[in-house]
N, C-alpha and C positions, 0 to 999 in steps of 0.2 A: 591466516586462513579466512576464506570467505564462504559462508553458508548462505545460499540465496534461496528464497521461497517465493513462488508465484501462485496466483489463484484468484478467483472472483471475489467480489465483496461478500463479507459474511462467512467466509470459509474458515476463519479462525487464524489467519496469518499473523496478525499483529500480536494478539495475546500469546500465541504459542512461540513466536519468534522472541518475544520479550523473555518468556520463561526459559527457553533454550539458552539464550544468551546469558541469563543469570546463572543457570546451572553450569555452563561451561566457562564462565568468567570472561565472556566475550562482550563486545560493545554492540548494542542494538541500534540498527539504523533503518528507519521506516521510510522508504522512498515515496510511498503513496501519500504520506503526510505532506510532502513538499508540494504536490499538486493541489492537495486540499488547502494548504496554507495560501497558495496563490489565489485560489478560488475564494477563500474566506476574506482575504485582503481586498479583493475586488468588490465583493458584496458589501463589506463594511465601509468601503470608500465610495459606495453608491455608484459603482461601475457595473454596467450590464455584463454579466459573465459570458455572454455570447458575442460581445464586441471584442474580437481578437486583438485588434490594434491597441485599444485602451488597456485591456488585461495585460498584454505583453509589456507595454510601457510602464504600467504599475509594477509588474514583476521585476523589471530591471531596476526600479528605484528602491525596492525594499531588500532587506538582508534577512536571509533565512539561516538558522543555525539549529543545532541539536544539543540539548542539555539533559542529562540523565534519561535519555531515550525519548524526550518530549521535543516537539518542534516549536521553535520560537520565531516570531516575526519581529525584527528589529530588537532582538533581545528579550522580548516579552513572551512568556509561555502561553501558547494558544491551543494546547492539546485538547482541552475540554470543549472547544468550540468547533473542532474539525469534523464532527460526525452529526451535525444538524441536518435536518431534511433539505434545507436550501443548498448546503454544500454537497450533499449526496446527489442532488438533482443536476448540478452543473460541473462537478469536478472532472467527469469523463470528457466533456466537451473542451474544458480548459486544457486538459492533458493531451488532447489530440493535436494541439498546435506544436509543430516540430521545434519551433523556437523556444517554447516553454520547456519542452522535453530536454533540449540541449542545456538549458540553464540548470535544470535539475540534475541531469547526468554529470555535468561538470562538478557540481557541488558535492554530490554523494561520492564520486570517485576521489575527490580531494580529501574528504573526511575519512574515507576508508583506507587511504594509502598507508601501508605499513602497519595496519591494525588487524587484529582478529575480530571479525564482525559477523553478526547474523543480520541479514537484511531481507526485506520483503516488499512486494509491489505487484505490478501487472506484467512488466517485461524485464524483471530483474535478472532472470536466468538466461534470457535470450538477447537482450540489448545492453543493459547497464553493466552486468558482470557476466559476460558469456564464458569467461574462463574461471568461474567460481569453482572452488574445490568440491563443493557439494551442492546439488540442485534438487529442490523439491517442488512439487506442484500439489497444492491442497485443493480439494473440491468438496462440494456438498450440494444437496438438492436445493432448488430455489425456495421451497417451502421452509426447509430447516433454516436457511439463511435469513429468511424474512422474520421468522420467530426470534432469531438472535438479535436482529436489528430492532425489533419491538422492545426487547429488554433494555436496549441502549436509549431508545427514543420513547420514553414513557408517554402513554396516551395516544400513540399513533395507531392508525387503522391498518390491520393486517393486509387487506386487499390492496390498499394504496402502496404499502411498502413492497409487497410482492411484485406489483406491476412495475415499480421503480427499479427493483433488482433485475427483473427480466429485461427491461429496456436498457439498463446499464450493461448487462452481460452482452447484449447484442451490439451495443456501441463499442465496447471494449474489444470484442472479437473481430469487428469489422474496421478498426482503425487502419489507416494507411501506414502510419508509423507507430511502432510500439504496441502492436496488437497482442491481446492476451492469447497465448498458446502454450502448449506443453513442449518444453525443450526435449530434444531427442534423448538426452541422457539424464533426464530428471526422474526422481523417484515419486511416483504418484500415490497420494494418500487421500482416500475419501473420509472426511471427518464427520460425516452426517451422524453416525451412531457411536462415535468415539468421544470420550471425555477429553478435556484439555490435557490432563496428565497422561492419558494413553497415547495421544498424538506426540506429545513431548518425548515420551519414552521411545517411540519409534524413530524419531529424528535423531535423538542422542545415540541410540544403538547403532543406527546406520553410520553416524559420524565416527564413533569410537571403534567400530569393528575393524576397519582397515588400519587404524592407528595402533 
């Protein structure tokens, strides 16, 4: 079974997907982390994240894998470095390259084959797993999402993060390939005023009801 979740940055996808996977005994697969990992690798190898050719060539050379829900670059866990300000600033541009998206899509489909998974990203319900058994779209106001990002990035400026999130939303929704949008048969959940536990309960109830 595949449970797929889409939504903008800071809507709670990763945390909730992890918790839902744990509750159901499913495997957690974060597709967005693959794009962040390619961005992080480019930055740490002193490659301009906006140089598509060099980013792509670097992406082809490295190996991405998932261990205990965390993304690894060449076998080394990099999860704690995926949500820095620099990665936030460039991951959307990196993910807009169709060649990078194909690398990620092939990787996650291979990992998901024959497994019960909970996965999340930007186009998970529309492109990566269009035939997912259950589809969800999480949303929240830009201000709420900026506050959440501040809690992850200690010492960051609210207005700077808010501007970054609004710019990221615009880019994600206007991508030629893999644009952020709500799948026709997705369950929409506004997480703005809900706790993590409340959202998890809504997802689990929706999954268990038809079963």
